[in-house]
Every structure is written in structure tokens, then in C-alpha cells.
GUMARMI-287764 format. One record per atom (N, C-alpha, C): residue in one letter; x, y, z. Coordinates in steps of 0.2 Angstrom, whole numbers, plus 2048, in hexadecimal, padded with zeros to 3 digits. Layout:
BEGIN
AXYZ
...
//
This chain:
BEGIN
X3633E4162
X3613E0167
X3653E016D
X3633E0173
X3673E0179
X36B3DA179
X3713DB17C
X3763D517C
X3733CF17F
X36F3D0185
X36C3CB188
X3673C7185
X3643CA17F
X35F3C617B
X3623C3175
X3693C4173
X36B3C216D
X36B3BA16D
X36C3B7173
X36C3B0173
X3663AC173
X3603B0173
X3593AD174
X3583A916E
X35B3AA168
X3593A6162
X35F3A315F
X3643A1163
X36A39F161
X36939715F
X364394162
X36338D160
X36038C15A
X362387155
X35F38514F
X35C37F150
X35537E14F
X35237814F
X353374149
X35736E14A
X35936A144
X354367141
X34E366144
X348363141
X34336713E
X34536E13E
X34037313B
X33F371133
X34336E130
X34236C129
X33C368128
X33A36412D
X33536012C
X32E36312B
X32E36A12D
X32836E12C
X327371125
X32D370121
X32D37311A
X32936F115
X327372110
X32336E10B
X32836A107
X329363109
X32D35F106
X32A358105
X32B354100
X32834D100
X32B349106
X327344108
X32934010E
X33033D10D
X33133B107
X338337106
X33E33C107
X33D343106
X342347108
X34334810F
X33D348113
X33D34911A
X34034311D
X33F33D11A
X34233711D
X34933711C
X34B339116
X352339115
X35633E119
X35334411B
X35634811F
X356345126
X351342129
X35133F12F
X35633A130
X35733612A
X35C33112A
X36333412B
X365339128
X36B33C129
X36C33E130
X367341134
X36834313B
X36933C13F
X36533713E
X365331142
X36C32E141
X36F32F13B
X37632C13A
X37B33013E
X37A336140
X37F339144
X38033614B
X37B33314D
X37B32F154
X37C328153
X37932514D
X37931E14C
X37B31D145
X38131D143
X38431D13C
X383316139
X38131113D
X38030A13B
X379309137
X37530E138
X36E30E135
X36F31012E
X36E30B129
X37030C122
X36930E11E
X36430C121
X35E30D11C
X35730E121
X35331211F
X34C313122
X34831211C
X34230E11D
X33D30D118
X33630C11B
X33130E117
X32A30D119
X327309114
X323304116
X31E300112
X317301114
X313301110
X30C302112
X3082FC110
X3022FB114
X2FE2F5113
X2F82F810F
X2F62F5109
X2F02F6106
X2EA2F2109
X2E62F510D
X2E12F1111
X2DC2ED10D
X2DB2EF106
X2D62EB102
X2D92E5100
X2E02E50FE
X2E32DF0FB
X2E82DB0FF
X2E92DE105
X2EE2DB10A
X2F52DB107
X2F62E0103
X2FD2E00FF
X3012E5103
X3072E4104
X30C2E8107
X3102EC101
X3102F3101
X3132F60FC
X3192FB0FE
X31E2FB0FB
X3243000FD
X3213070FC
X32330B100
X320312100
X3253180FF
X32A317104
X32F31C103
X33531A107
X33B31D106
X34131A109
X346320109
X34C31F10D
X35132410E
X35732310A
X35731E106
X35E31D102
X35D3200FC
X3633220F9
X3633260F3
X3653210ED
X3623220E7
X36431F0E1
X3633180E1
X3683130DF
X36730C0DF
X3683090E6
X36930D0EB
X36B30A0F1
X3653060F4
X35F3070F3
X35A3040F6
X3592FD0F3
X3582F80F7
X3572F10F4
X3502F00F2
X34B2F40F4
X3442F30F2
X3412FA0F0
X33E2FA0EA
X33B3000E8
X3352FD0E2
X3303010E2
X32A2FF0DE
X3292F70DF
X3282F60E5
X3272EF0E7
X3212EE0EB
X31E2E80EA
X3182E60EE
X3182DF0EF
X3152DC0F5
X3152D50F6
X30F2D40FB
X30C2CE0FA
X3062CD0FE
X3092CC105
X3052CE10A
X3072CD111
X3082C5113
X3042C110F
X3042BA110
X30B2B710E
X30F2BB10A
X3162B9108
X31B2BC10D
X3192BF112
X31E2C2117
X31C2C011E
X31C2BA11F
X3192B8126
X31D2BB12C
X3232BC12B
X3272BF131
X3242C6132
X3222CA12D
X31F2D112E
X3182D0130
X3142CB12E
X30E2CA131
X30E2C9138
X3132C613B
X3142C4142
X3142CB146
X3182D0143
X3182D6146
X3112D9147
X30D2D9142
X3062DB143
X3032D8149
X3032D1149
X3002CD14E
X3022CE155
X3092D0155
X30C2D115C
X30B2D815E
X30A2DD159
X3092E415A
X30F2E715E
X3152E415C
X31B2E715F
X3202E715A
X3252EB15B
X32B2EC156
X32F2E5156
X3322E4151
X3362DE150
X33E2E014F
X3422DD153
X3492DE153
X34D2D8150
X3502D814B
X3542D3148
X35C2D5148
X35F2D214C
X3662D414D
X36B2D1148
X3682CC145
X36C2C813F
X3672C613A
X3672C9134
X3622C712F
X3632C012C
X3692BD12E
X36A2B612C
X3652B112D
X3612B3132
X35C2AE134
X3572AD12F
X3572B212A
X3522B2124
X3562B011E
X35C2AD11E
X35F2AB119
X35C2A6114
X3582A2117
X35429D113
X34E29F110
X34C2A6111
X3462A910E
X3472A9107
X3412A7103
X3412A70FC
X33E2AD0F9
X33B2B20FD
X3372B70FA
X33C2BD0F7
X33A2C00F2
X33E2C50EF
X3402CA0F4
X33C2CD0F8
X33E2D20FD
X3432D0101
X3432CA104
X3482C7108
X34F2C7104
X34F2C40FE
X3552C30FA
X3582CA0F9
X3542CF0F7
X3572D60F5
X35A2D90FB
X3572D9101
X35A2DB107
X3602D8109
X3612D2108
X3672CE109
X36C2D0104
X36A2D10FE
X36F2D20F8
X3722D90F9
X36F2DE0FD
X3722E40FE
X3762E5104
X3772DF107
X37B2DE10D
X3792E0114
X3722E2114
X36F2E311B
X3702DD11F
X3722DE126
X3732D912A
X36F2D9131
X36B2DF132
X3672DF138
X3612E4136
X35C2E413A
X3562E8139
X3522E913F
X34F2EF13F
X34A2F0145
X3442F3141
X33E2EF142
X3382F113E
X3322F3143
X3302F9142
X32A2FB146
X3242FB142
X31E2F8145
X3182F9142
X315300143
X31130213D
X30F30913D
X30730813E
X30430C143
X2FD30C144
X2FA313143
X2F4313141
X2F031A141
X2EA318144
X2E931C14A
X2E331B14E
X2E131314F
X2E7310151
X2E6308153
X2E630414D
X2E6306147
X2E5302141
X2EC30213D
X2EF2FC13C
X2F52FB139
X2F52FD132
X2FA301130
X2FB304129
X301302126
X30630012A
X30D2FE126
X3122FD12B
X3182FD128
X31F2FC12C
X32430112B
X328302130
X32E30712F
X334302131
X33830212C
X33E2FE12D
X34530212E
X349300133
X34F302134
X3542FD132
X3582FD12D
X35D2F812B
X3642FA12C
X3682F512E
X36F2F712F
X3732F112B
X3792F3129
X37E2EF126
X3832EB12C
X3812ED132
X3852EA137
X3812E513B
X3842E013E
X3812DB143
X3812DE14A
X37B2DC14D
X37A2DE154
X37B2E5156
X3782EA152
X37A2F1154
X3752F4158
X36F2F1159
X36A2F415D
X36A2F1164
X36C2F6169
X36C2F4170
X3662F8173
X3642F7179
X35E2FA17C
X35E30217C
X36430417D
X36530C17D
X36330E176
X36630B171
X36530D16A
X35E30D169
X35B30716A
X354306169
X34F30C16C
X35030E172
X34C313175
X34C319171
X35231B16E
X35332116B
X350320163
X35131B161
X34E31915A
X34731915A
X34431715F
X33D317160
X33A31E15F
X33D323162
X33B32A162
X33B32C15B
X34132B157
X34132C150
X33B32914C
X33A32214E
X33631E14A
X32F32114B
X32D323151
X326326152
X32532D14E
X32B33114E
X32B33714A
X32A336143
X32D331140
X32C32F139
X32532D138
X32332813D
X31C32613C
X31732C13C
X318331140
X313336140
X31333A13A
X31933B137
X31A33E130
X31633B12B
X31733412B
X314330126
X30C330126
X30A32F12D
X30332F12E
X30033612C
X30433C12E
X30134212C
X300343124
X305340120
X304341119
X2FE33C117
X2FE336119
X2F9332117
X2F2335119
X2F133811F
X2EB33B121
X2E934111D
X2EE34511B
X2ED34A116
X2EA347110
X2ED34210D
X2EA33F107
X2E333C108
X2E233910D
X2DB33610E
X2D633C10F
X2D8341113
X2D3347113
X2D234A10D
X2D734A108
X2D634D102
X2D13480FE
X2D23420FE
X2CE33D0FA
X2C733D0FD
X2C633D103
X2C033D106
X2BC343104
X2BF349104
X2BC34F102
X2BA34F0FB
X2BE34C0F7
X2BC34B0EF
X2B63470EF
X2B63410F2
X2B133C0F2
X2AA33F0F4
X2AB3430FA
X2A43460FC
X2A234B0F7
X2A634F0F4
X2A43540EF
X2A03500E9
X2A334A0E7
X2A13460E2
X29A3430E4
X2993410EA
X29333D0EC
X28D3420ED
X28F3480ED
X28934D0EE
X28634F0E8
X28934D0E2
X28734F0DC
X2843490D8
X28134A0D2
X27F3450CD
X2843400CB
X28B3420CC
X29033E0CA
X2913380CE
X28E3380D4
X28F3320D9
X28D32B0D6
X28832B0D1
X2863250CE
X28A3230C8
X28F3260C6
X2923250BF
X2973200C0
X29A31F0C6
X29F31A0C7
X29E3150CD
X29F30F0CC
X29F30A0D2
X2A530B0D6
X2A53080DC
X2AB3080E0
X2B03030DD
X2AD2FE0DA
X2B22F90D7
X2B62FC0D1
X2B23010CD
X2B63040C8
X2BC3080CA
X2BA30C0D0
X2BF3100D3
X2C530C0D5
X2C43060D8
X2C93020DB
X2CD2FF0D5
X2CA2FC0D0
X2CD2F90CA
X2D22FE0C7
X2CF3040C6
X2D330A0C2
X2D930B0C6
X2D930C0CD
X2DE30D0D1
X2E43080D1
X2E13010D1
X2E62FC0D1
X2E92FB0CA
X2E52FC0C4
X2E92FC0BE
X2EE3010BD
X2EC3070C0
X2F130D0C0
X2F830B0C3
X2F73080C9
X2FD3060CD
X3013000C9
X2FD2FC0C6
X3012F70C2
X3052FA0BD
X3022FF0B9
X3063020B4
X30C3060B7
X30B30A0BC
X31030E0BF
X3163090C2
X3143040C5
X3192FF0C7
X31E2FD0C1
X31A2FB0BC
X31E2F90B6
X3222FE0B3
X3203040B3
X32430A0B0
X32930D0B5
X32930B0BB
X32D30F0C0
X3343100BE
X33730A0BC
X33E30B0BA
X33F3100B4
X33B3100AF
X33B3140A9
X33B31B0AB
X33631D0AF
X3343230B0
X3363260B7
X33A3220BA
X33D3240C1
X3373260C6
X3323220C6
X32D3230CB
X32F3200D1
X32E3240D6
X32F3220DD
X32931E0E0
X32A31B0E6
X3253170E9
X31F31C0EB
X3213220ED
X31C3270EF
X3183290E9
X31B32A0E3
X31832C0DD
X3133270DB
X3153210DB
X31131B0D9
X30B31B0DE
X30C31B0E4
X30631B0E9
X3013210E8
X3043270E6
X2FF32C0E5
X2FC32B0DE
X2FF3290D9
X2FB3270D3
X2F63220D4
X2F731D0D8
X2F23180DB
X2EC31B0DE
X2EE3200E2
X2E83230E6
X2E43280E2
X2E832C0DE
X2E43310DA
X2E13300D3
X2E332A0D0
X2E13290C9
X2D93280C9
X2D63250CE
X2CF3250CE
X2CB32B0CE
X2CE3310CF
X2CB3370D0
X2CB33B0CA
X2CE3380C4
X2CF33C0BE
X2C93400BC
X2C333D0BC
X2BD3400BA
X2B93440BF
X2BC3470C4
X2B834A0C9
X2B53500C6
X2B83530C1
X2B53590BE
X2AE3580BB
X2AC3520BA
X2A63510B7
X2A03520BB
X2A13540C2
X29C3560C6
X29A35D0C4
X29E3600C0
X29C3670BE
X2983670B7
X2973610B4
X2943600AE
X28C35F0AF
X2883630AB
X2813620AC
X27E35B0AA
X2793590AE
X2773520AD
X2743510A6
X2723560A2
X26F35509C
X275353097
X27B355098
X280353094
X28434D097
X28534C09D
X2883470A0
X2843400A0
X27E3410A0
X27A33B0A0
X27633A099
X27833E094
X27533D08E
X27633608B
X271332089
X27232B087
X27532B080
X27433007C
X277330075
X27D334074
X28033406E
X28633806D
X28533F06E
X28A342071
X28A34A072
X28B34D06C
X28735306B
X289357065
X28F35C067
X291360062
X297363063
X297368069
X29136B06A
X29137006F
X29136C076
X28E367076
X28D36307D
X29436007E
X29835E079
X29E35B07A
X2A336007C
X2A236607A
X2A736C07C
X2A636D083
X2A036C086
X29F36D08D
X2A2367091
X2A136108E
X2A435B091
X2AC35C092
X2AF35F08D
X2B636008D
X2B8365092
X2B4368095
X2B636D09B
X2B73690A1
X2B63630A2
X2B635F0A8
X2BD35F0AB
X2C235E0A7
X2C935E0AA
X2CB3640AE
X2C936A0AA
X2CA3700AD
X2C63720B4
X2C036F0B3
X2BB3700B9
X2BE36C0BF
X2C13660BD
X2C43610C2
X2CA3650C5
X2CE3680C1
X2D436B0C4
X2D13710C9
X2CC3740C7
X2CA37A0CC
X2C73770D2
X2C33710D2
X2C136E0D8
X2C636C0DC
X2CB3690D9
X2D13660DD
X2D436C0E1
X2D63710DD
X2D93770E0
X2D537A0E6
X2CF37A0E5
X2CB37D0EA
X2CB3790F0
X2CA3720EF
X2CA36E0F5
X2D136E0F9
X2D636F0F5
X2DD36F0F8
X2DE3760FC
X2DB37B0F9
X2DB3810FD
X2D7381103
X2D137E103
X2CC37E108
X2CF37A10E
X2D237410C
X2D5370111
X2DC371113
X2DF376110
X2E6378111
X2EB372110
X2E936F10A
X2ED369108
X2F236A102
X2F2370100
X2F63710FA
X2FD3700FA
X30036F100
X30736E100
X30A367101
X305362102
X30835C104
X30B3590FD
X3103540FE
X3143520F9
X31034E0F3
X3123500ED
X30F34C0E7
X30834E0E6
X3053540E8
X2FE3560E7
X2FE3570DF
X3033590DC
X30335B0D5
X3013550D1
X30234F0D3
X3003490D0
X2F93490CF
X2F534B0D4
X2EE34B0D4
X2EC3500CF
X2EF3560CF
X2ED35B0CB
X2EE3590C3
X2F43560C2
X2F53540BB
X2F034E0B9
X2EF34A0BD
X2EA3440BB
X2E33470B9
X2E134C0BD
X2DA34F0BC
X2DA3530B6
X2DF3570B5
X2DF35C0B0
X2E13590A9
X2E53540A9
X2E83520A3
X2E734B0A0
X2E23470A4
X2E13400A2
X2DD34009B
X2DB345098
X2D8345091
X2DD34708C
X2E334908E
X2E834B088
X2EA345084
X2EB34607E
X2ED34007A
X2F4341077
X2F733B076
X2FE33B074
X30033F06E
X2FB33F069
X2FC342063
X2FA34A063
X2F834C069
X2F635306A
X2EF355069
X2EB350067
X2E4351066
X2DF35106C
X2E2350072
X2DE350078
X2DC35707A
X2DA357081
X2D835D084
X2D935D08B
X2DA36308F
X2D836908C
X2DE36D089
X2E436B089
X2E936F087
X2ED36D081
X2EA36707E
X2ED364078
X2F5363079
X2F636007F
X2FD35E081
X2FF35807C
X30535707B
X308352077
X30D34E07A
X30D347079
X31234207B
X314344083
X31B345083
X31D34508A
X31B34C08E
X31835008A
X31535608D
X310354092
X30D34F091
X30834C096
X30B34909C
X30934B0A2
X30D3480A8
X30B3400A8
X31033C0AA
X3103350A9
X30A3320AD
X3083360B3
X3033330B7
X2FC3340B4
X2FC3390AF
X2F533A0AB
X2F53350A6
X2FB3330A3
X2FB32E09E
X2F93270A1
X2FC3260A7
X2FA31F0AA
X2F331F0AC
X2F03240AF
X2E93250B0
X2E43240AA
X2E63260A5
X2E232609F
X2E231F09C
X2E731B09C
X2E731409A
X2E331009F
X2E43110A6
X2E030D0AB
X2D930E0AA
X2D73140A9
X2D03160A8
X2CD3130A2
X2D031409C
X2CD311096
X2CD30A096
X2D2306099
X2D12FF099
X2CB2FD09E
X2CA3000A3
X2C52FE0A8
X2BE3000A4
X2BE3060A1
X2B730709D
X2B6302098
X2BB300095
X2B92FB08F
X2B72F4092
X2BA2F2098
X2B92EB09A
X2B32EB0A0
X2B02F10A1
X2AA2F10A6
X2A42F10A2
X29F2EE0A5
X2982ED0A2
X2952F40A4
X2912F609F
X28C2FC0A0
X2862FA09D
X2802FE09F
X27A2FC09C
X27A2FD094
X27E301092
X27E30308B
X2832FF087
X2872FA08A
X28C2F6087
X28E2F008B
X2902EB088
X2932E508C
X29A2E608D
X29D2E3092
X2A42E3094
X2A82E008E
X2AD2E308C
X2B22E1087
X2B62DB08B
X2B82D6087
X2BD2D208A
X2C42D608B
X2C82D308F
X2CF2D6090
X2D32D608A
X2D22D1086
X2D62D1080
X2D32D607B
X2CD2D707A
X2CA2DC076
X2CC2E3078
X2CC2E407F
X2CE2EB082
X2D62EC081
X2DA2E6081
X2E12E7080
X2E22E9079
X2DF2E6074
X2DF2E706D
X2DE2EF06C
X2D92F106F
X2D72F806E
X2DC2FD071
X2DF2FB077
X2E42FF07A
X2EA300075
X2EC2FA072
X2F12FA06D
X2F02FE067
X2EA2FE065
X2E830305F
X2E830A061
X2E730C067
X2E731306A
X2EE31506C
X2F231006C
X2F931206F
X2FD31706A
X30031B06C
X304320068
X300326066
X2FA325063
X2F632A061
X2F232D067
X2EE32906B
X2EA32C071
X2ED32A077
X2F0324078
X2F332207E
X2FA32107E
X2FD321084
X304320084
X306318083
X30A31707F
X30C31007D
X30F30C083
X314310087
X31730D08C
X31230B092
X30D30F093
X30830E098
X303308095
X30230808F
X2FE30208C
X3022FB08D
X3082FB08B
X30C2F508B
X30D2F3093
X30D2F8097
X30E2F609E
X3082F30A1
X3022F509F
X2FC2F10A1
X2FC2EA09E
X2FD2EA097
X2FD2E3094
X3022DE097
X3072E109A
X30C2DC09C
X30A2D90A3
X3052DB0A6
X3022D90AC
X2FB2D60AC
X2FA2D20A6
X2F42CF0A5
X2F12CB0AB
X2F52C70AE
X2F32C30B4
X2F12C70BA
X2F52CD0BB
X2F32D10C1
X2ED2D50BF
X2EC2D70B9
X2E52DA0B6
X2DF2D60B8
X2E02CF0B7
X2DA2CA0B8
X2D92CA0BF
X2DF2CA0C3
X2DE2CA0CB
X2DA2D00CD
X2DC2D60CB
X2D82DC0CD
X2D12DB0CB
X2CF2D90C5
X2C82D80C3
X2C42D30C7
X2C82CE0C9
X2C42C90CD
X2C32CC0D4
X2C82D00D7
X2C72D20DE
X2C22D80DE
X2C22DC0D9
X2BE2E20D9
X2B82E10D4
X2B42DC0D4
X2AE2DB0D0
X2A92E00D1
X2A52E20CC
X29F2E60CD
X2992E10CF
X2972E20D5
X2922DE0D8
X28B2E00D6
X28A2E60D4
X2832E80D2
X2832ED0CC
X2812EB0C6
X2812EF0C0
X27B2F40C0
X2762F30C4
X2702F70C4
X2722FF0C4
X2773010C8
X2793080C9
X27E30A0C3
X2803060BF
X2853080BA
X28130B0B4
X2843100B1
X2813130AB
X28130F0A5
//
């Protein structure tokens, strides 16, 4: 290369790593390190998302490693965070130079932030096409560190982080929409109500939150389990109506066909991921595992691969318990809905052999929240249910 051209490529783009196939949490951690080079007082970045259906704010990802984060696997009603609701109403970021103004706050999230020693914060509301989706927090251990010059530069980083988060969420929503369209164009569209899908998702989230500490589940993993659990049976769109809708018990040959739906589901998912170029976004393997392994059993008697115990991915074990519980407690034309206590008793009997005991006990430990989910997402019309 001529000498005069040797310097054409001498500059290294320090943000190039953001284009790599990495989970959002890793990208956020990387950006945090860069921000600290200019603003070492910024100790923590975190994102919380709003569940539009329930008005619940959920921790999603953060830049602090290990036990340093004050909030993980946490959710709260937006009604219990009036200062954050005011940010939404104002549609402007909030600057708190001294968090002592919230010292009288009694909510867990306020107490935990205080306990970790954070003394100031800058909070940006996140919007997607004008719709509020969550918050981005910049926390500091120092008092009054945010001056106008600092804020102008932090805003740039904030919008970059917002775009990264929105890009990931958009990819997920595109994937979910593609799967739902595929399902709605087949006979399978009438086999589940929207309420069943919502309940299954929220039961799965309950279980994942309860098990987060035991299985080291990150907030991102919990959110993806919540989003993907209702899609476990997508492979049934490849099962013939004469088998899928048979009113009586399946014979051995028919059951053998039915047992192919996890593999068919995996094939459908992989094809959609290829077609929409979504195969590289973070945690997509959670979707694959739920779809392919939700019928595996703890004793190895399940299908399609006869996995046993911990060989079954935790997200598939969580999804199985959430689905079985909702199937038992939902009314169908061929059966009445079981009571929660009857369903809990059945889950206990299935634990260890068919279902994961940790997942069963996690659901049972949240009986009050289970009832709240059932009340919020009731089936309004049973005429379409099989």
C-alpha cells in the first residue's frame, strides 16, 4: 500500500462493537465503560420497561455487574411510583441532584436505591413512535454531578441507548407478529383464546421471577421467557385437523404424529428467523428451547429427545408448568375448569416425574398473584374454545 494511503484506515471506531451479535446487557455495559471515561461519576445505567396491559414497570437490563445492582427481577405498579409517572405526564427527562428528597419514600425500589448509596440521578423517558415504553436511568454516587454541559453529552448517549433498546424490542415484536400471522392463517387460530396466551405469559413470568436467584436468570431472560412462553405450541399448525381436532383419544399412530409438533415448531421458528433476518438478536435461543422442549419430562419420558432433569432448559420447564396450570384451570367444551387448589394438587403430583418441582413450587408460592392474573385476563367468550 502506498505510504500516502497507509493512514486512511488508522482510526478505530470505538462503537463498532455495538454492531456485533451481543445481548443488550453486554452492549449497555460496554457503553457504560465508554461513558465513564468522560463522566466517571456515572455509576449505573439501567432500563425499565412498562407492560402496557398491566401498567406494571419491570426491570429489563442494567450495566452493573454481579451484586452491584440494587434492583433485579423486580416489578412494581406505576401507581406505586408517582414520581416516575410524573415524568410520563411531563414527557421530559427528570434531574434529581440529591436523592435525599425521596428519603421518606416507603417503596422497595426507593429503599434499595438508597441502600446502595446512590445520591443523584438523571431519568430519560423512552418512546417508540410517540408511545411511552420505559425509562433509562443514569445513577451516580455523587451529589450534584449533572451540569448543563454534562447533560447535553449524556443526552446523546441516552438516545443511542434508547435506539439500541428499541431496535431489540422491535425485532422481538416483528418475530412475535410473524409467528402470530402464521398461526392465524391456519386451523390453529381457534385453539387458543387471547386470554389463554396472556395468562400463560404472566404465569411464566411469575415462575421466572421466583426462580431468578436460584437459576441466575437476568431481567432480559425473564422478559424473553414472558414473551415467548405462549408460543410453545406453534408447531401444531403443522398437525392435520383430523388429529388436532379429534374429539376422542388419539390412537398410537395419531399420537405419534401429534408428538412431531415440537420439531415442526422449531422448524417454523428457524424459517421465520431466517426470512426476517432475526436469528442473531439476543436470547432467541430461549424461543427455540421453549418450542422444542416444552414436552420433555423430568424423568426422561417426554419428547422429542427424552431429555431428563437439568438437561431440559429452564425456560422450557417454566413454560410447561405455566401451560399445564392454565389448561387445568380453563374451561373447555369438553371439561369444566378445575379450581386452583385442584390444579395445584395435580401439579404437585406431577412434580419430579413430569414437571420441574422448583417451577411448580414457584407458581404455588404466588397464589395471590395467580388469582390477580386470572381476574385480569378472563375468558369473555367460551364459544370459540375447543
